[in-house]
C-alpha positions in Angstrom: 129.9 92.8 96.0 127.2 94.5 96.7 123.6 94.5 95.1 120.3 96.9 95.4 116.8 95.1 94.6 113.9 97.6 94.5 110.8 95.4 94.6 107.8 95.6 96.9 103.8 96.0 97.1 102.9 92.7 96.1 104.2 89.2 95.5 104.6 90.1 91.8 107.2 92.6 92.3 108.5 90.6 95.4 109.3 86.8 94.3 110.9 87.7 91.1 113.5 89.7 93.5 113.8 86.6 95.8 114.9 85.0 92.6 117.3 87.1 91.4 118.5 87.0 95.2 118.9 83.4 94.8 120.8 83.3 91.9 123.7 86.0 93.2 123.8 83.9 96.3 124.2 80.8 94.7 127.2 81.9 92.7 128.6 83.4 95.8 127.5 83.7 99.7 129.5 87.2 99.9 127.3 88.9 97.6 125.4 91.7 99.6 121.9 92.2 98.9 119.8 94.5 100.3 116.2 95.3 99.1 114.2 98.5 98.6 110.6 99.1 99.4 108.7 100.8 101.3 106.8 100.5 105.1 103.6 99.6 103.8 103.8 96.8 101.5 104.4 92.9 101.6 108.1 93.0 101.6 107.7 94.1 105.1 107.0 90.6 106.2 108.6 88.2 103.1 112.0 90.3 102.4 112.8 89.4 105.9 111.3 85.6 106.1 113.9 85.0 103.6 116.7 86.1 105.4 117.5 89.5 103.6 118.1 92.9 104.5 114.7 95.4 103.6 115.5 99.1 103.5 112.4 101.5 103.1 111.6 104.9 101.6 108.3 107.0 101.1 106.4 105.5 98.7 102.8 106.4 97.3 100.5 105.4 94.0 100.6 108.1 91.4 97.7 106.9 89.0 95.2 105.9 91.6 92.8 107.3 94.5 91.7 110.6 94.7 93.0 113.3 93.6 93.7 114.6 97.2 96.0 111.1 97.1 97.4 111.9 93.7 98.2 115.3 95.2 99.7 114.2 98.5 102.1 111.5 96.4 103.3 114.2 94.4 103.8 116.3 97.2 105.7 113.8 98.8 108.1 112.7 96.1 111.3 115.2 96.8 111.2 113.2 100.3 111.3 110.0 98.6 114.5 111.4 96.2 116.5 112.5 99.6 115.6 108.9 101.4 117.1 107.4 97.8 119.8 109.7 97.7 120.8 109.0 101.6 120.6 105.2 101.2 122.8 105.2 98.1 125.4 107.7 98.9 125.8 105.0 102.4 125.6 101.7 100.9 127.1 102.4 97.5 126.0 99.5 95.6 127.7 98.0 92.7 124.6 97.5 90.8 121.1 98.2 91.3 118.0 96.4 90.0 114.7 97.7 90.0 111.3 95.6 89.3 108.2 97.4 90.6 106.6 98.9 93.7 105.8 102.3 95.0 109.5 102.8 96.1 111.6 101.5 92.6 110.6 104.6 90.7 112.6 107.5 92.8 115.1 104.9 93.7 116.2 103.9 90.3 115.7 107.6 88.8 117.9 109.0 91.6 120.3 105.9 91.6 120.5 107.0 87.4 121.1 110.5 88.2 123.9 109.8 90.5 125.2 107.0 87.4 125.1 103.9 89.7 124.9 101.1 87.0 121.2 100.6 87.2 118.6 98.3 85.6 115.0 97.1 85.3 112.8 94.2 84.5 109.7 95.0 83.0 107.4 91.8 83.9 104.2 92.9 82.4 103.4 92.8 78.7 102.1 96.4 78.2 104.8 98.2 80.4 103.4 100.9 82.7 104.3 104.8 83.1 107.0 104.4 85.6 109.2 101.9 83.5 108.4 103.9 80.6 110.0 106.7 82.0 113.2 104.7 83.9 113.7 103.3 80.7 115.4 106.2 79.4 117.6 106.6 82.1 118.7 103.2 82.9 121.7 100.8 81.4 119.5 97.8 80.9 116.2 96.9 80.3 114.6 93.1 80.8 111.7 92.2 79.4 109.6 89.4 80.0 107.4 89.0 76.5 109.1 89.7 73.1 106.2 92.5 72.5 107.4 94.6 75.3 110.6 95.4 73.4 109.0 97.6 71.0 108.2 100.0 74.4 111.6 100.8 75.1 115.2 101.5 73.1 116.0 98.5 71.3 120.0 98.9 72.2 119.6 98.0 75.5 116.5 95.9 76.0 116.8 92.3 76.5 114.0 89.5 76.1 115.0 87.2 79.1 111.5 86.1 80.2 110.6 86.7 84.0 112.7 85.5 86.9 111.1 82.6 88.9 112.1 81.2 92.3 114.5 77.9 92.0 113.3 77.0 95.3 109.4 77.1 93.2 110.7 75.1 90.5 112.4 72.2 92.6 109.7 72.1 94.8 107.7 71.6 91.6 109.9 68.7 90.3 110.1 67.3 93.6 106.1 67.0 93.8 105.3 66.3 90.1 104.9 62.4 90.6 102.8 62.7 93.8 99.5 64.1 92.1 96.4 62.8 93.9 93.7 61.0 91.9 90.9 62.7 90.5 91.0 66.0 89.0 92.3 68.8 91.0 91.9 72.3 91.0 94.1 75.3 92.0 92.5 78.2 92.7 95.4 81.5 92.8 93.8 85.1 93.6 97.2 86.4 93.5 99.4 87.2 96.7 96.4 89.1 98.1 93.4 87.1 96.8 90.9 87.9 94.5 86.7 88.6 95.1 86.2 87.6 91.5 87.4 84.9 91.4 86.1 83.7 94.6 82.7 84.7 94.0 82.6 83.4 90.4 84.4 79.9 91.8 81.1 79.4 94.3 78.4 80.2 91.6 80.3 77.9 89.7 79.7 74.8 92.2 75.9 74.1 91.2 76.6 73.6 87.5 79.6 71.1 88.9 77.6 69.2 91.4 77.3 65.7 89.3 81.2 65.5 88.8 81.6 66.5 92.7 83.6 63.1 93.5 86.0 63.5 90.8 86.8 67.1 91.7 89.1 67.9 94.2 89.8 72.0 94.9 92.8 73.8 96.4 91.6 77.5 97.0 93.8 80.1 97.7 91.5 83.1 98.8 93.5 85.8 100.2 93.3 87.1 104.1 90.4 89.1 103.9 87.7 86.5 102.5 89.6 83.0 103.7 86.6 82.3 106.4 83.8 83.7 104.2 85.2 81.0 101.7 85.8 78.0 103.7 81.6 78.4 105.2 80.3 78.6 101.8 82.1 75.4 100.2 81.0 73.9 103.5 77.0 74.8 103.3 77.2 73.5 100.1 78.6 70.4 101.1 82.1 70.7 99.2 85.2 69.3 101.1 87.3 72.5 99.6 91.0 73.4 101.0 90.6 76.6 101.4 93.7 78.8 102.6 94.6 82.8 102.6 98.1 82.2 101.6 100.2 79.1 99.9 103.3 78.7 101.7 104.9 76.0 98.9 103.5 76.8 96.0 105.7 74.6 93.6 103.9 71.3 95.1 100.4 73.3 94.9 101.1 73.5 90.9 102.5 70.0 90.8 99.7 68.3 92.5 97.1 70.2 90.1 95.1 69.3 86.9 94.2 72.8 86.2 94.6 76.7 87.4 92.2 79.3 87.7 94.3 82.2 88.1 94.8 85.8 87.6 97.6 86.8 85.2 100.2 88.5 87.1 103.5 88.7 85.3 105.1 86.2 88.3 102.0 84.1 88.0 102.4 83.9 84.4 106.1 82.9 84.7 105.6 80.6 87.1 102.7 78.7 84.9 105.2 78.9 81.9 108.2 76.6 84.4 106.0 74.7 85.7 104.0 73.6 82.0 100.7 74.2 84.2 97.8 74.7 81.8 95.3 77.6 83.3 92.1 79.5 82.9 93.1 83.0 83.2 90.5 85.6 84.8 92.9 89.0 84.5 92.0 91.6 87.2 89.6 93.9 85.2 91.2 97.2 86.8 95.0 96.8 86.5 97.0 99.4 85.2 96.8 99.3 81.3 95.0 96.6 81.5 98.2 94.5 81.8 97.2 91.4 82.8 94.7 90.6 80.0 97.6 91.4 77.7 99.9 89.1 79.6 97.4 86.3 79.7 96.7 86.8 75.3 100.3 86.2 74.7 99.5 82.6 76.2 96.4 82.3 74.9 97.4 83.4 71.4 100.5 80.7 71.7 97.9 77.6 72.3 98.6 77.7 75.7 96.2 78.8 77.9 92.7 79.6 78.1 90.8 83.3 79.6 87.9 84.5 79.9 87.1 88.7 80.6 84.4 91.0 81.1 80.5 89.2 81.1 81.9 85.9 80.0 83.1 85.9 83.5 80.2 83.6 85.0 79.6 80.6 87.5 78.2 78.8 84.5 80.9 79.5 81.9 83.6 78.8 84.4 81.9 75.5 85.2 81.6 74.9 81.7 85.2 75.0 80.7 86.5 73.3 84.1 84.2 70.3 82.7 85.3 70.7 79.1 88.9 70.1 80.4 87.7 67.5 82.6 85.8 65.2 80.3 89.0 66.1 77.6 92.2 66.1 79.5 93.7 65.5 76.0 93.2 69.0 76.1 95.2 69.7 79.0 98.3 67.8 77.4 98.0 69.9 74.6 98.4 73.1 76.7 101.2 71.5 78.9 102.9 70.9 75.7 103.2 74.0 74.3 104.1 75.7 77.5 107.1 73.5 77.5 107.8 74.8 74.0 108.0 78.4 75.6 109.7 77.0 78.7 113.1 77.0 77.3 114.5 80.6 79.0 116.2 80.5 82.5 115.6 84.3 83.2 117.3 84.6 86.5 120.7 83.6 85.0 120.5 85.4 82.0 119.4 88.8 84.1 122.5 87.9 86.6 125.2 87.1 83.9 124.0 90.4 82.2 124.7 92.4 85.0 127.8 91.2 85.8 128.9 92.2 82.1 127.9 95.1 82.4 130.1 95.4 85.8 133.2 94.2 83.9 132.4 97.1 81.2 132.2 99.4 83.6 
């Protein structure tokens, strides 16, 4: 069978797509998988690195940017639809899964109009405008959070969780007993880094000075700020491991005691799968403030901590780190709550349902 997965832009869309591709290939290596994205997103490098075919269509933000950018995006939408039509008629897939990215909207809408079997995944607690529209046309909607069901037609919406790569979970399992001594911080800014988290962590260092010998820092900065952050740690006498991107994220989760991170949907799902205590600092300019709502879904369950707005200061960050450092039972409590939430296998549930839909077609 032939599957097309529309996923691009950021790791939050791409990695769940790769998780589904893994699941499909594990069932039958002969299944054919094609990813759909744009030429400007991270997918241009990541998809090929994992051995999959990527086809591109034109895509651009409709809600953000200058009015000129938005006008151009609307003006060129017919190009996106025409490219989508060409790819669909040439490839004729059996099933199409949309996860996100600028190309996903036009591609899934065109496929639905042509009566291909289409499904979408809404990874965030609050769905974006594109998926709210697509939800009216696709055959099935898979949501990561139970509260999200209220935004879509109930009869065709399934609460599955968000897919996580089996390779990441296996890497976590293989390394969970090899955690270094001391208190190990893992700082994540998402696939592209986070200036706010980078800056706040540096501001926290003076307040952590007395515990420097007990704290180890593994800091993923993004490409743009890696050299600058590394230099600042060195100037302050901290031997932090600084990297623009983490290739072995499962190992990094396994060897950490506390994660400090954005609250993108993919990260939330990985945190749940690895049962890793996390302090969330949501991206304040995310569409519909969805990162804050993502984090709140865990915080309200006692499965994480969060600081937002004016709370995001070096002093507050240091205070929370020291609180966990000096009260490790709080880390244990959060891990236990995450374990209670981690029972779902989203990638299996989603692909099982896709095959059921194909058999019923």
